[in-house]
C-alpha positions in Angstrom: 16.7 -74.5 28.3 17.0 -72.8 24.7 20.1 -71.3 23.5 21.3 -70.6 20.1 25.5 -71.6 20.2 28.0 -70.9 17.4 30.0 -74.1 17.1 32.1 -73.3 14.3 32.6 -70.7 11.2 29.4 -71.3 9.6 27.4 -73.7 12.5 25.0 -71.5 14.6 22.2 -74.1 16.3 19.4 -73.6 18.2 19.6 -76.3 21.1 18.4 -77.4 24.5 21.3 -77.3 27.0 21.6 -77.4 30.9 20.0 -74.7 32.8 22.5 -72.4 34.8 24.2 -73.7 37.8 23.7 -71.9 41.1 25.9 -68.8 40.5 29.5 -68.5 41.9 30.8 -66.1 44.2 30.6 -62.7 42.3 28.2 -64.3 39.7 24.5 -63.6 38.8 22.0 -65.6 36.7 20.2 -63.6 34.6 17.0 -64.4 33.0 17.2 -62.9 29.5 14.5 -61.3 27.9 15.8 -59.5 25.0 18.5 -59.5 22.6 20.1 -57.7 19.5 22.3 -59.2 16.7 25.1 -57.5 16.0 27.5 -57.0 13.1 30.3 -58.5 15.1 27.9 -61.5 15.5 27.6 -61.6 12.2 31.4 -61.2 11.3 32.5 -63.7 14.0 30.0 -66.4 12.4 30.9 -65.8 8.9 34.9 -66.0 9.7 35.2 -67.6 12.6 37.5 -64.6 13.7 36.9 -64.2 17.6 35.9 -68.0 18.2 38.3 -68.8 21.3 35.8 -71.6 23.1 33.2 -73.8 21.5 30.1 -74.2 21.6 29.9 -70.9 23.2 25.8 -69.3 23.4 26.2 -66.1 20.9 25.1 -62.5 21.7 26.7 -59.8 23.7 23.9 -57.4 23.3 21.2 -58.3 25.8 18.8 -57.1 28.8 17.4 -59.3 31.4 15.8 -59.8 35.0 18.4 -61.1 37.6 16.9 -64.4 38.6 20.0 -65.5 41.3 23.2 -64.0 42.9 25.9 -65.6 44.1 27.9 -64.8 47.5 29.8 -61.6 48.0 27.4 -59.8 45.0 26.3 -56.4 46.9 24.4 -53.8 45.1 22.3 -56.1 43.5 19.0 -57.9 43.7 17.1 -60.9 42.2 14.1 -59.1 40.1 16.3 -56.3 39.0 16.1 -55.4 35.6 19.5 -55.3 34.1 21.8 -55.1 30.9 25.2 -56.5 30.5 28.3 -55.1 29.6 29.5 -56.9 27.0 33.5 -56.3 27.7 35.0 -59.3 30.0 38.5 -57.6 31.2 41.0 -58.8 33.9 40.9 -55.8 36.3 44.4 -56.5 37.0 46.7 -55.2 34.2 48.1 -52.0 33.5 45.2 -50.6 31.3 42.5 -51.9 33.7 44.4 -50.3 36.7 44.6 -46.9 34.5 40.3 -47.3 34.1 40.8 -47.9 30.7 39.5 -51.5 30.7 38.2 -51.4 27.0 42.0 -52.1 26.2 42.4 -54.4 29.0 45.6 -56.7 28.0 43.3 -59.8 27.8 39.8 -58.2 26.9 37.5 -60.6 25.6 33.8 -60.6 25.2 30.5 -61.9 26.5 29.3 -64.5 23.8 33.0 -65.5 23.2 35.2 -65.9 26.2 32.0 -66.9 28.1 28.4 -67.5 27.3 26.3 -64.8 26.2 22.5 -63.8 26.1 21.2 -65.4 23.0 19.6 -68.0 25.8 16.6 -68.0 28.4 19.3 -67.6 30.8 23.1 -66.5 31.1 25.6 -66.8 34.0 27.7 -63.4 34.3 29.7 -62.1 36.7 27.8 -59.4 38.6 30.2 -56.6 37.7 29.2 -56.7 34.1 25.4 -56.0 35.4 23.8 -52.5 34.9 20.1 -51.6 36.3 17.6 -50.1 34.1 14.2 -48.6 34.6 11.9 -51.9 35.1 9.5 -49.8 32.6 11.6 -49.5 30.1 10.9 -52.2 26.9 13.4 -55.1 27.2 13.8 -54.5 23.4 14.9 -50.9 23.8 17.1 -52.0 27.1 18.6 -54.3 24.9 20.5 -51.4 22.9 22.3 -50.2 25.6 25.6 -51.8 24.8 25.6 -50.5 21.1 24.5 -46.8 22.4 27.3 -47.5 24.8 29.7 -48.1 21.9 28.4 -44.7 19.8 28.5 -43.0 22.6 32.4 -43.5 23.1 32.7 -42.6 19.5 31.2 -39.2 19.7 33.1 -38.5 22.7 36.7 -39.6 21.5 35.8 -37.6 18.4 35.1 -34.6 20.2 33.9 -32.2 17.4 33.6 -28.5 18.7 30.0 -28.2 18.8 27.9 -26.7 16.0 30.7 -27.9 13.8 29.1 -30.2 10.8 30.0 -34.0 11.6 29.9 -36.7 8.8 29.0 -40.2 9.6 29.9 -42.9 7.5 27.8 -46.3 7.4 24.7 -46.3 8.5 24.0 -49.5 10.0 23.4 -49.8 14.0 26.4 -48.0 15.3 26.5 -45.3 12.7 22.8 -44.8 13.2 23.5 -44.4 17.1 26.2 -42.1 16.4 24.2 -39.8 14.2 21.1 -40.0 16.7 23.3 -38.8 19.5 25.3 -36.3 17.3 21.5 -34.9 16.6 20.7 -34.4 20.4 23.9 -33.5 21.9 26.0 -32.2 19.2 23.9 -28.8 18.0 25.3 -28.9 14.8 24.4 -30.1 11.1 25.0 -34.1 10.7 25.7 -35.6 7.5 25.0 -39.3 6.5 26.5 -41.5 3.5 25.7 -45.3 3.4 26.1 -47.5 0.3 22.7 -48.6 0.9 20.5 -45.2 0.2 17.5 -46.8 1.9 19.6 -47.2 4.9 21.1 -43.9 4.6 17.1 -42.1 4.5 15.9 -44.4 7.6 18.2 -42.9 9.5 18.4 -39.3 8.1 14.4 -39.2 8.4 14.7 -40.7 12.2 17.9 -38.3 13.3 17.1 -35.3 11.1 20.3 -35.6 9.4 21.3 -34.8 5.6 22.0 -37.4 3.4 25.1 -37.1 1.2 27.1 -38.8 -1.1 30.7 -39.4 -0.1 32.2 -36.8 -2.4 33.2 -33.3 -1.5 30.7 -31.7 -3.9 27.9 -33.6 -2.2 29.1 -32.3 1.0 29.6 -28.5 0.2 26.3 -28.6 -1.4 24.4 -29.8 1.7 26.5 -27.1 3.8 26.1 -24.2 1.5 29.4 -24.1 0.1 31.1 -25.3 3.7 33.5 -28.5 3.9 33.4 -30.8 7.0 36.1 -31.5 9.2 35.3 -33.9 11.7 33.6 -37.3 10.6 33.2 -40.8 11.8 33.9 -44.1 10.2 31.5 -47.3 11.0 32.3 -49.3 7.8 35.8 -50.6 8.6 36.4 -50.3 4.7 39.5 -48.8 3.9 38.5 -47.7 0.3 35.8 -45.4 2.6 38.8 -44.2 4.9 40.6 -43.1 2.0 38.1 -41.4 0.3 36.9 -39.5 4.0 40.9 -38.7 4.3 40.8 -37.0 0.8 37.5 -35.2 1.8 38.3 -33.6 5.5 39.4 -30.2 5.5 42.7 -29.6 7.6 42.6 -29.3 11.4 40.0 -32.0 12.0 39.3 -35.3 13.2 38.4 -38.8 12.1 36.9 -41.4 14.4 37.3 -45.4 13.3 34.7 -47.6 15.2 34.0 -49.5 12.1 35.4 -53.1 12.2 38.1 -53.5 9.5 38.5 -57.1 7.0 42.0 -56.3 5.6 45.2 -53.8 6.2 44.7 -50.4 4.5 47.9 -48.5 3.2 47.4 -44.5 3.8 49.8 -41.5 3.1 50.9 -40.4 6.6 52.3 -37.2 5.0 48.4 -36.1 4.4 47.7 -36.7 8.2 50.6 -34.3 9.1 50.2 -31.9 6.6 46.4 -31.4 7.4 46.8 -31.8 10.5 44.4 -34.5 10.9 43.7 -36.6 13.9 42.6 -40.4 13.6 41.4 -41.6 16.5 40.7 -45.3 17.6 37.2 -46.0 19.2 37.2 -49.7 20.9 33.9 -50.7 22.6 33.6 -48.0 25.6 34.7 -47.3 28.9 32.2 -45.8 31.5 29.7 -44.9 28.9 27.0 -47.8 29.9 25.3 -45.9 32.5 25.2 -43.1 30.6 23.4 -44.8 27.6 20.7 -46.7 29.7 19.8 -43.2 31.2 19.9 -42.2 27.5 17.2 -45.1 26.4 13.8 -43.4 27.6 13.9 -40.2 25.8 15.3 -42.1 22.6 13.2 -44.7 22.7 10.6 -43.6 20.1 13.5 -43.4 17.6 14.7 -46.5 18.4 11.3 -48.1 17.9 11.9 -46.8 14.3 15.0 -48.3 13.8 14.4 -51.7 14.2 14.5 -54.0 11.4 12.6 -57.2 13.2 11.2 -58.8 16.2 12.3 -62.5 16.1 12.5 -65.4 18.7 15.7 -67.8 19.4 14.2 -70.4 17.1 14.7 -67.8 14.1 18.1 -66.6 14.9 20.0 -68.9 12.4 17.7 -67.7 9.6 18.0 -64.0 11.0 22.0 -64.3 10.5 21.6 -65.6 6.9 18.8 -63.1 5.8 21.2 -60.0 7.4 24.4 -61.2 5.7 22.3 -61.2 2.3 21.7 -57.7 3.2 17.9 -57.9 3.3 17.6 -55.9 6.6 15.5 -52.6 5.9 16.2 -51.3 9.5 19.2 -51.4 11.5 19.1 -53.7 14.4 17.0 -57.1 14.5 15.9 -58.0 18.0 15.1 -61.2 19.7 12.2 -61.6 22.6 13.2 -64.2 24.7 10.2 -65.8 26.3 7.6 -64.1 24.0 6.4 -64.4 20.5 8.4 -62.5 17.9 6.5 -60.4 15.2 
């Protein structure tokens, strides 16, 4: 079968590999129908940061159809349309026993610790599969995983209903956070990004207002009010420092971006302004809720797609995305179908 495998940093290959074996007890084989390229996929390709086995089939955002199930699998049948949970947790550590599988002591991710979805078929523990409506376009279904990440960030931020919220970074997660806030929060949503074209796209799709990352621009957008709550989807230390300067006291800042270097901050600022700094890692139980939201959000999500490609196109797409040439937020792979 055809698959896209990461062999080392900078070494991504489209290859023909052996098909999946009959699934073991508790596992299932899924015929993949669509997958999304994530910023963390690009980060791993560029740096090798999370390579724990090689070669490994990449991809943790994907949808498919159950092709086979192993012994002792319940609640799942051949032919079911499913999306994959990206988190590979142990189920035994203290965090897992407390229901916090996203901070499992040995947490890994599909596409790293086991083969992922950039292939015609993938074998996974059945516990990682979540059903979706078969009428849903697989390309939209494949966005369930990043939508769950965004939903977790919105819930962790917990901004009071109606309060303005600033989202910095209009990649897929930031864009999805803005989209969810526009639907769930019922307050002004502001977006900022160093790429003005991308910020305008997110604003047009979500109804948010584009601002510069400074207090004066935000006050103009809010009628001379300030903002107390924000979500950083960049992982950039300079953005973090700017946000802490901008946010009014008594607010919160949710961090969902992946940082590339340590950041020095003035802890007294957090104390004196009583600002809550909230880490957001993957998601806990948000995947089914995200799946349920997809049909209603489908028109907006279609507008955020950058390109639809095939498995053969993935290495070139990685390079294009790393050059910053994307016009949309999400490049998606239709597997077994022609891209466009």
